[in-house]
BANU-656600 format. One line per field, with one value per residue: x, y, z of N, C-alpha, C, CB in turn; residue in three letters; residue number from 1. Coordinates in pm, whole numbers, plus 50000, padded with zeros to 5 digits. Glycine has a CB too. Layout:
<recs>
n.xx	[X, ...]
n.yy	[Y, ...]
n.zz	[Z, ...]
ca.xx	[X, ...]
ca.yy	[Y, ...]
ca.zz	[Z, ...]
c.xx	[X, ...]
c.yy	[Y, ...]
c.zz	[Z, ...]
cb.xx	[X, ...]
cb.yy	[Y, ...]
cb.zz	[Z, ...]
type	[Ala, ...]
seq	[NUM, ...]
</recs>
This chain:
<recs>
n.xx	[32169, 31859, 31682, 31447, 31576, 31789, 31720, 31600, 31828, 31954, 31780, 31790, 32057, 32021, 31884, 31998, 32082, 31874, 31778, 31984, 32233, 32273, 32405, 32317, 32389, 32228, 32169, 31976, 31897, 31998, 32217, 32173, 32296, 32245, 32304, 32244, 32235, 32103, 31853, 31795, 31530, 31322, 31234, 31087, 30892, 30958, 31108, 31275, 31322, 31455, 31498, 31531, 31633, 31616, 31699, 31437, 31295, 31152, 31193, 31074, 31203, 31177, 31341, 31417, 31524, 31627, 31752, 31970, 32094, 32128, 32308, 32141, 32157, 32348, 32465, 32617, 32712, 32833, 33002, 33171, 33349, 33418, 33354, 33054, 32995, 32682, 32633, 32555, 32838, 32964]
n.yy	[51708, 51851, 51966, 52170, 52270, 52367, 52581, 52775, 52837, 52974, 53199, 53287, 53380, 53573, 53809, 53986, 54174, 54343, 54593, 54674, 54770, 54558, 54352, 54156, 53921, 53700, 53427, 53385, 53208, 53061, 53201, 53456, 53697, 53858, 54182, 54344, 54596, 54704, 54690, 54448, 54387, 54295, 53949, 53616, 53354, 53158, 53315, 53604, 53947, 54241, 54533, 54744, 55019, 55157, 55411, 55613, 55464, 55248, 54893, 54578, 54282, 53929, 53616, 53310, 53097, 52857, 52941, 53062, 52821, 52683, 52779, 52995, 53257, 53474, 53646, 53967, 54139, 54443, 54429, 54558, 54728, 54514, 54210, 54006, 53701, 53490, 53210, 52887, 52727, 52902]
n.zz	[06474, 06505, 06205, 06272, 06553, 06405, 06254, 06478, 06580, 06415, 06400, 06605, 06666, 06500, 06608, 06796, 06570, 06491, 06325, 06269, 06025, 05704, 05535, 05220, 04987, 04774, 04617, 04323, 04137, 03772, 03738, 03833, 04082, 04364, 04515, 04796, 05026, 05310, 05593, 05892, 05924, 06078, 06261, 06221, 06307, 06096, 05877, 05796, 05738, 05536, 05499, 05246, 05088, 04753, 04553, 04527, 04635, 04929, 04971, 05103, 05160, 05190, 05336, 05407, 05700, 05581, 05366, 05439, 05547, 05310, 05166, 05017, 05049, 05187, 05479, 05583, 05857, 05991, 06290, 06593, 06435, 06238, 06029, 06025, 05931, 05792, 05750, 05717, 05719, 05848]
ca.xx	[32126, 31740, 31673, 31408, 31648, 31915, 31655, 31570, 31941, 31984, 31675, 31847, 32173, 31995, 31784, 32040, 32087, 31781, 31792, 32150, 32271, 32316, 32453, 32271, 32375, 32103, 32138, 31820, 31933, 32019, 32314, 32118, 32314, 32185, 32389, 32185, 32257, 31945, 31869, 31749, 31385, 31245, 31272, 30957, 30971, 31039, 31151, 31326, 31270, 31520, 31435, 31636, 31603, 31658, 31691, 31370, 31180, 31184, 31142, 31132, 31232, 31198, 31404, 31355, 31630, 31671, 31801, 32080, 32165, 32148, 32363, 32160, 32160, 32476, 32432, 32734, 32684, 32908, 33018, 33282, 33427, 33447, 33213, 33035, 32883, 32612, 32581, 32585, 32978, 33072]
ca.yy	[51812, 51878, 52092, 52266, 52339, 52483, 52680, 52852, 52885, 53111, 53324, 53405, 53465, 53746, 53842, 54121, 54271, 54376, 54750, 54679, 54738, 54408, 54308, 54038, 53867, 53613, 53360, 53389, 53086, 53086, 53310, 53597, 53707, 54003, 54197, 54436, 54626, 54726, 54684, 54394, 54457, 54186, 53775, 53585, 53201, 53112, 53420, 53747, 54061, 54326, 54673, 54804, 55130, 55209, 55526, 55662, 55321, 55140, 54748, 54514, 54136, 53822, 53521, 53173, 53051, 52785, 52999, 53054, 52706, 52616, 52914, 53058, 53387, 53487, 53795, 53984, 54251, 54481, 54444, 54604, 54756, 54359, 54146, 53897, 53597, 53444, 53115, 52742, 52641, 52977]
ca.zz	[06520, 06415, 06168, 06351, 06666, 06360, 06226, 06576, 06651, 06300, 06433, 06757, 06622, 06399, 06652, 06838, 06486, 06431, 06305, 06213, 05873, 05673, 05340, 05164, 04877, 04748, 04465, 04272, 04008, 03634, 03738, 03923, 04217, 04412, 04633, 04859, 05183, 05405, 05739, 05910, 05986, 06191, 06234, 06246, 06330, 05943, 05784, 05804, 05668, 05495, 05424, 05128, 04979, 04591, 04457, 04622, 04697, 04966, 04916, 05180, 05136, 05295, 05307, 05530, 05747, 05526, 05262, 05514, 05536, 05170, 05128, 04896, 05086, 05283, 05531, 05672, 05936, 06044, 06431, 06572, 06291, 06151, 05904, 06072, 05812, 05871, 05682, 05753, 05751, 05908]
c.xx	[32017, 31757, 31582, 31526, 31744, 31874, 31645, 31715, 32005, 31899, 31738, 31993, 32153, 31921, 31835, 32063, 31980, 31773, 31943, 32137, 32337, 32363, 32398, 32308, 32339, 32153, 31972, 31833, 31924, 32072, 32262, 32168, 32295, 32290, 32317, 32250, 32110, 31955, 31736, 31633, 31325, 31281, 31121, 31027, 31006, 31135, 31189, 31316, 31378, 31470, 31556, 31555, 31680, 31638, 31587, 31245, 31222, 31094, 31159, 31111, 31283, 31278, 31407, 31531, 31718, 31759, 31937, 32173, 32175, 32233, 32335, 32135, 32292, 32455, 32569, 32673, 32786, 32901, 33123, 33353, 33461, 33308, 33167, 32924, 32779, 32575, 32604, 32749, 33032, 33104]
c.yy	[51860, 51987, 52228, 52380, 52473, 52587, 52808, 52911, 53004, 53218, 53354, 53483, 53570, 53863, 54052, 54230, 54323, 54487, 54790, 54697, 54628, 54412, 54202, 54031, 53718, 53546, 53334, 53313, 53138, 53192, 53426, 53573, 53829, 54042, 54331, 54505, 54717, 54711, 54589, 54430, 54391, 54030, 53753, 53421, 53145, 53170, 53543, 53824, 54150, 54419, 54724, 54941, 55175, 55319, 55604, 55574, 55247, 55007, 54678, 54341, 54036, 53741, 53447, 53174, 52950, 52802, 53007, 52922, 52626, 52691, 52961, 53217, 53361, 53671, 53834, 54103, 54294, 54469, 54464, 54653, 54592, 54343, 54018, 53845, 53507, 53336, 52974, 52695, 52783, 52974]
c.zz	[06424, 06324, 06193, 06458, 06579, 06319, 06357, 06613, 06545, 06376, 06516, 06735, 06561, 06514, 06753, 06739, 06437, 06436, 06287, 06063, 05822, 05501, 05287, 05047, 04869, 04608, 04386, 04108, 03895, 03611, 03778, 04030, 04220, 04501, 04644, 04980, 05214, 05552, 05800, 05989, 06093, 06138, 06291, 06282, 06222, 05899, 05870, 05714, 05646, 05433, 05346, 05079, 04894, 04541, 04576, 04665, 04793, 04973, 05066, 05132, 05222, 05258, 05429, 05561, 05671, 05389, 05328, 05541, 05386, 05074, 04943, 04930, 05200, 05348, 05584, 05709, 06024, 06232, 06512, 06493, 06214, 06105, 06036, 05949, 05888, 05717, 05733, 05796, 05807, 06020]
cb.xx	[32231, 31621, 31668, 31314, 31759, 32010, 31526, 31492, 32049, 31916, 31527, 31885, 32252, 31837, 31734, 32155, 32150, 31693, 31731, 32249, 32344, 32164, 32615, 32146, 32480, 31944, 32203, 31751, 31840, 31921, 32372, 31960, 32429, 32030, 32567, 32076, 32428, 31823, 31870, 31814, 31269, 31045, 31437, 30828, 30893, 30970, 31035, 31439, 31159, 31593, 31374, 31663, 31571, 31605, 31620, 31339, 31143, 31227, 31253, 31082, 31309, 31095, 31519, 31252, 31594, 31586, 31727, 32035, 32105, 32015, 32543, 32060, 31998, 32658, 32305, 32892, 32575, 32910, 32982, 33323, 33603, 33504, 33300, 32991, 32985, 32500, 32623, 32539, 33083, 33066]
cb.yy	[51898, 51908, 52068, 52181, 52205, 52453, 52615, 52775, 52752, 53088, 53317, 53293, 53411, 53721, 53674, 54108, 54245, 54328, 54832, 54523, 54826, 54286, 54263, 54018, 53894, 53709, 53204, 53585, 52959, 53083, 53332, 53628, 53662, 54004, 54188, 54386, 54732, 54606, 54851, 54335, 54465, 54209, 53676, 53619, 53090, 53119, 53454, 53760, 54129, 54287, 54807, 54679, 55232, 55148, 55487, 55790, 55201, 55172, 54664, 54564, 54130, 53750, 53552, 52957, 53008, 52729, 53129, 53098, 52624, 52597, 52900, 52993, 53449, 53455, 53807, 53987, 54230, 54594, 54363, 54562, 54853, 54201, 54038, 53907, 53465, 53556, 53132, 52657, 52551, 53079]
cb.zz	[06544, 06492, 06074, 06430, 06759, 06252, 06183, 06687, 06688, 06108, 06470, 06929, 06548, 06223, 06756, 06908, 06404, 06452, 06437, 06244, 05825, 05706, 05301, 05168, 04818, 04734, 04481, 04263, 03991, 03563, 03618, 03949, 04279, 04493, 04622, 04888, 05219, 05367, 05802, 05925, 05883, 06192, 06346, 06103, 06396, 05829, 05678, 05827, 05739, 05446, 05542, 04975, 05019, 04494, 04273, 04584, 04595, 05065, 04769, 05315, 05050, 05334, 05250, 05442, 05853, 05529, 05210, 05623, 05637, 05100, 05169, 04784, 05146, 05164, 05659, 05615, 06007, 05976, 06473, 06591, 06332, 06256, 05674, 06230, 05708, 05966, 05560, 05619, 05594, 05897]
type	[Met, Ser, Ala, Arg, Lys, Leu, Leu, Ser, Glu, Ile, Lys, Gln, Asp, Leu, Glu, Pro, Tyr, Ile, Gly, Ser, Asn, Ile, Lys, Val, Lys, Ala, Asn, Arg, Gly, Arg, Lys, Lys, Val, Ile, Glu, Lys, Thr, Gly, Val, Leu, Glu, Ser, Thr, Tyr, Pro, Asn, Ile, Phe, Val, Val, Arg, Ile, Lys, Glu, Lys, Ser, Ile, Glu, Arg, Arg, Ile, Ser, Phe, Thr, Tyr, Ala, Asp, Ile, Ile, Thr, Glu, Gln, Val, Val, Leu, Thr, Val, Lys, Lys, Asp, Gly, Glu, Asp, Val, Leu, Phe, Asn, Glu, Lys, Ala]
seq	[1, 2, 3, 4, 5, 6, 7, 8, 9, 10, 11, 12, 13, 14, 15, 16, 17, 18, 19, 20, 21, 22, 23, 24, 25, 26, 27, 28, 29, 30, 31, 32, 33, 34, 35, 36, 37, 38, 39, 40, 41, 42, 43, 44, 45, 46, 47, 48, 49, 50, 51, 52, 53, 54, 55, 56, 57, 58, 59, 60, 61, 62, 63, 64, 65, 66, 67, 68, 69, 70, 71, 72, 73, 74, 75, 76, 77, 78, 79, 80, 81, 82, 83, 84, 85, 86, 87, 88, 89, 90]
</recs>
């Protein structure tokens, strides 16, 4: 399967969850792993954006679909009371 097709499939899989709560676990290198809960705000051809509210500050963090393939980012979405994981091997 071509990489471009795989990336577009991940984008299509994420689109129904726009506006939903999502948990992001991202490996930022050097033993830095962040875990945040936010809202999937939008998807674009190469990136997706998660809105996170920390204390009284609202931030937007963007990730690439390739981050999911390389397992640098793992997304968890609640669907019908169950967790749905987004990563290449799931």
